[in-house]
Structures are given as structure tokens and as C-alpha cells.
C-alpha positions, 0 to 999 in steps of 0.5 A: 504776463501782463498787457504791457508785454504786448506789442500793439502793432502785433495785436492789430495784425492778429485782429486783421487776420481774424477779420480777413481770414488770410495772412496776405489780406491782413499784411496789406491792412497793417502795412507789413510784409507777409513774413513780418505778420507771420512772425507777429502772430507767432510771437503773440501765440507764444506769449499767450501759450495758445494757438489762435488760428488753424492754418488751412489751404484756404486761409486761417480758421479761428480756434476757440482761444481766438474766439474769446481773445480776438473780440477783446483785442478788437474792443481795445483797439476801438478804444485806442482808435489810432494806429499811431498809439504804441504800447509805450505811449499807451502806458505813459498816458495812463500812468500820468493820468493816475499819478498827476506828475511825470516823476510819480508816473515814471515811478509807477510805470517803472520807466525813466522819467525822460522816456515817459515824458517823451512818450506823452509828447510823441503821443500828443504830436502824432494825435495833433492835440494838447494832452497836458497842461503845466501848473507849476511843478504839477501837470494836469491833463486837458479835457482831450487828455482826460477823455483819451486816458479814460479810453486807454483805461477801458482798452487796458481792461479789455486786454486784461479781460481777454487774458483772463478768459484765455486762462479760464479756457486753459483751466486756470480761473483768474477772472474777477467781477467788480461791483459798485454798491449803493446803500440799498443794494447792499441790504438784500439783493447783492449779498444773495446774488453773491452767495448764489454765484459763488456756489457755482463759481467759487474761484471767481473773485468778487470785489464790492466797492461801497459808496454813493453814486457820485463816488462810483460813477467815475470808477465805472466809466474808467473800467475800475468797476464792471457794474453798479447797483442802486437807484435808477436815474430817470431820465438817464442823461448819460449816453455812455451808461446803460441802466437795467431796472431790477426791482421796484423799492417801496419806501417807509418812514422810520423813527426810533422805537418809542418815538412820539409817532410810534404806534400811532396812525400818523398822517402827512401833517404829523410828519411835518412837525419833526426834523428829518435826516435825508439824502442831499439835493440831487439824490433820487430819494430826496426828490421823492421825499420832497414830492411826498409833501408837495403833493399834499400842499404841505411845507417841507420839514426841517432837514438839519442833517443831510446824509445817505449813510444808513449807518449814520442815519440809524444812530441819529434816529436812535438818539433823536426825534428825527425821521427818515425814509428807507427801504424795509430791506435796509432796516430789517435788522433794526426793526426786528431788534426793536431799535427802530419803528415803522411809522408809515408806508409810502404809496407805491408810486413814490417808490423807486426803481433799483437798477443795474448800471453798466457802460454802454460799450461794455461786453460782459464775459460769461461770468459777468452774464452769470452774475447778472442772472444771479442778481435777477434770481435774487430779486425774484426770490 
């Protein structure tokens, strides 16, 4: 089954049974008759193939299945935030946000275009807001529509997580972990954590998406990524995200083997005389690079090329006299192979914290928590 098989009103009813512990109180909370809420619970349990509550003389007691599933339902409903959202409206807005047109959304959701259009229009009407703007033949979500689509995506992730947790409880492992990896995390810590984790949880799928912070932060916000690892932002000006420092990274100046500074006791003045390839303005590494020269009262060297790709930077260094900053972990193989040379170590205070970033609203599953523990062991090792 998929999340689209659910009836959101039935999920709200089941969540209220868990909250109040009696069918009567739950029925009143969702404005259903007691027979109707009993039927809703029965349908949900049949769909899931589990029993969520033990019926007792003094009320309803949650089973272990309910203990893992209901918190995900409650989190999903908190993201949806309105009793007027039906599953068809929920699905239609996500499809439209992903496709950018009613025709594309209808094809992706396998719904008739008029039905999808009506579902989005009804959603805007009951929420009393404008969700979509027309731009010729295309449509674009308003700011309100964009925020709501993000909330709906996160609700969908919560329901999918709940289903996966139930499958794990029944002995069928379908859980997955998606990690956004910025360049430094891919060098040592993340691979070590993945290997350690898979020894204990070989059936859990791990997806690693590589990119810069700018490329990864929106997938993280939308729920496509569970976590992101990379340079810490100081201060973090995004209240919807949380950062957890993992380790302190010490930086070094590197160049090609045989560079004019290779094997010399290079100083800061020497570094000014060569061109650099470094990350673009706004990146933490660029700020550290700039501080390195400013604290010595030196002019900034020329930066003919801006790049955050270590693969690109490596080739540029090997074919030129350019310099760059990097973590020793990032260039360990190149240094050992004699392709690149370590020119100078930076002071400890010019290092950077590498952090784990998650959504503030994120509640990790058991396997998420185990993976984070593996990250911390990889750092300590």
C-alpha cells in the first residue's frame, strides 16, 4: 500500500482514539458517530495488517504497532494543519508543485486533469488563500502555496516512515536513510559511518546525494533528505533547521607536487604571489580564506577560478601554479600518491566545524538514531 490509500479523516479519527483512549471521546472530537469511527479504525487496521488497539472494558490500549505508527500520523496531521484537507486535495497540491502544470501533475498522479484542477481549487477555497498563479500556459505556486506544498511533502514523509516502521515491526525491512553529503563529509567520516552501520543493518537502504549546501538544503527542507553533513553555518539563521557539530576540521594549503612553494618554509606573504582556486563568496571556506590574509594585513590574492568541487580543483592544481585550501582528509590519496603537496598548515582557530544538519521538526526513527551514532563513532575513530 501507499500513503495515497489512506483516508485522512480516518487517520484523524485513529489519532484521536490514541489521544483520548476511548471511542466515544474520539468520535466527538472528529464529529463522527461511534459506529463510523469503529468502522474507520477497522478499515485502517485491515489496510495495515496490524492491530492498533486492544479493546478493554475501560477503553482502548495501544499496541506496539500503534506506538510506532500513531506518532507519525500525528506528525503528518500537524504538518497538514487543517481538517478540511482531504487526501485528493493533499495529493493534488504535491503533484502540481512537483510538475509545474496541471497536465503534468495529472499524469504524474494518474488523475483526470479536471479532477486535479478541482481539488486544488477546492483546497484554496476551504483554506481561504490563493495557492496558484497563472503564467500563460504554466502555473506557479504562490508563496502560500509553496509553504503548504512543503508542509504536505513533510506530512507524506511522516506517513511513509510510519508504514516503513510497521513493516520493520512485521519483519520486512523497507526503511531507508537519505543523506546529503557536502564535499568534506565524503572523504572519510561518511564512508566509515555507512560501512559500520551496514554491518548491523544490512537490509536498510542508504541513499547519498552529493552536492553543495545550496543544492542540498531545499531537498532537506522538503523531506527528500533526512540529514545533511557539511561545514557548519555560524550563526545558523534558519530556525527551521538544526545543526549538531560533529568535529573540527583543520585546513591546509595545497598545491601541485613540484610547485615553487613545495618543500619550502612558506609564509603568508608567499601565498599572496600565486593565484587561487577557492569556493565562491558566501561559503564558509571562502570566509576563512579571506580572514587568513586580512589578519596579516595582506591583500587578497587573485582568484581566477571559483569552485567547490575537489575533483575539479585537483586537476586545476596539477596543471597550474594555483593554490587552494582543503582538509587533509579530502586530499589524502593525492598527497600519498605524490600528485599534490602540503604547503602550509593553518592555525587551529581558522578551522571549521563540520556539522550534521536536520529539520527542526524531524523525529528520527530507530535506524536514523543508529546511523547518527555510527557517524559519531566514525568521528571519534
